[in-house]
Each structure stands twice: as C-alpha cells, then as structure tokens.
N, C-alpha and C positions, 0 to 999 in steps of 0.2 A: 783302415784294415778291412779286408773282405773276409766274410765268413763263408766257408765252402765245405763241401764233402769230398770224400775219396772213395772210389771203388777199385779194388784190386782184383782183376780177373786172372784166373789161373788156367793155363793151357799146357798141353803136352809139349808143343813147340811154339816159339814166338820168333818171328822174323824181324826185319827192320820196320820202322815206322812207315805205314802205307801198305805193307804186306799183310795179308790176312793170317792170323794165328791159326793153329790147327789143334784139334782135340780139346774142346772146352771141358774143363773139370769142375768149375764152380767159381764163386766169388765171395769176397768179404767186402762189406760196404758200410760206410758211415756217412749219412747224408748231411751231417753237420759236425762241427767240433774241431775244425781246423781254421786257422787264420793265415792270411797271406797278404802281401803287399799289393799283389795284382793277381788276376786269374791267369794261370799258366796257359800258354798257347800249345797247340799240338806240336810235338817234336821237342819242346823244351823239357828239361829233366827235373824231377823231384828227387831229393836226397832220400834214399831208402831209410836212413836213420831217423828221419822225421816221422816216419810211419810206425815207429815203435809205440807200444801202448802201455808199457809199465816202466818202472825205473830202469836205468841203464845197466845196473848190476845183474838183473834177472831177465831182462827183455831178450826175446829171440828176434833178431832182425829177419826180414824176408829173405828167402833164399835168392841167390843171384847177385846181380851187379849192385854197386854202391849207388849208382844213379839210375832212375827208372824214367824213360821217356814217356811223356803224356801222349796217350793214343787217341783220346777223345775228350771233349769238354761238353757237358750237358748242362743246359740252363733250365732250372726248375722255376717256372714263373708262378706267381700267385695272382689270381684274378682280383680285380677291385671294382666295385660298383658303388658309385656315389660316395667314394672315400672310405669304404669299408670292404672287408673280405666277405663275400656272400655266405649265407648260412649253409648252403649246399656244399661248400668247399670243405672237405674233411681231411685235407692233407696238411702239409707244413704251412705255418703262418707267415713265414718270411721267404722271399725269393732267394735263390742262391745257386751257384754253379757246383757241379760235381765233376771232378777230374777223374779220368779213367787211366789206369796203368795196367800193363800186362806182365805176368811173371811166368816163366817156363818151369814146369815141374818134372818134365819127362813123361814117359808113357806109363810108369807105375809109381805114382806118388803115394807112398805109404810110410809108415814109421812113426816112432814116438816124437821126433822133433817137429814134424808137421802137426801132429795131434796137440802138442803143447802150444805151438804157435797159434793154432785156431782157438784153443781154449783161452789164451791171453786176450785175443781180439774180442771174442764173445763176452768175456768178463768185463771188457771196457765198453760194451754197448754196441759193438759192430754186429751186423747181420751176416750170417754165413749161409749160403745157399748154393745149390747146384742141381744138375739133373738127377733123376731117380738113380739110386745105387752109386752115386758119386761118393768117393772117399771124403771129399770136403764137406758134402752135405751130412754124411754120417758123423764126422767129427764135430760139426756144428751142432747137430741134434744131441749128441752125447754131452757136449759141453753145456748146453742149455739145461739138460736134465740134471747133470751133476751140480750145476750152480743154482738150481731151483729158479730158473728164469722163465 
C-alpha cells in the first residue's frame, strides 16, 4: 500500500483535464492519511465518496460529480544524508505523493452546506486555505476557531 495525501482545489469553473481552471477559491489539503494500491496518474479518477471524512450517515460529500479526475500528482521527497534525515529538515519525515483534484463551485460559493463541509474536513485534520477574503478561507478559520484548533 502507498500512503498519500490529497488536495482538493476549488474554482469557479473547471474544464476538462489539461484545461486551466478559472477563479481560484481555495483548497482543502491533507498531506497524509490515505492509502492506495498505486499512485493515481493524471486523468484517472478518484471516487468522491472516498474523500468523505466522517461516517456515511452524517458526511457531506463534495459537490459535483461522483468521480473526480486527478489533475496533478506532486511527489514530496525527504532528503537523506548518510542514512538519516538531516536535522535541518523540518517537514514530513516520510516521502509521499499528493494527488490534486479540482471541484467547481460556481462564481458565488456560499451557504450553510459548504460551511458544514469545510467544518467536517477541518475537524478531521485537513488544512483549509485560500486567497484573502475567500469564503473557503473564512469558513476554514471559523471552523478552526470553533473547534479550538
């Protein structure tokens, strides 16, 4: 099994794989915490249901399609010197891939369902970020404050 991370990037509009998305709104990211039989290639699909973060009865799935095509794969390497990770390295201790998927939210992504979805992801250890005054960033900060994180 391969341990990997996932980053879900939200945009106003998302085209086909290879076409640039428009209107970046923010992202949810978890750099570890998923297992896979292999690292997905760009263009292959992840099942949206596997990105749920709480039990199936209360989880809010991502908005959009049932399958999300992989848009990028980033490999996070860990340097090694003489068989050990150098002391100056303060990031993750193990190498791993992060797969990136895109989700379209439209031009005015607001509302309680999105707020609740972000809260569930933050409660499960995901990072939520975005440009200044992004609704996703605001929801992420609100969730961290409410959850005392």
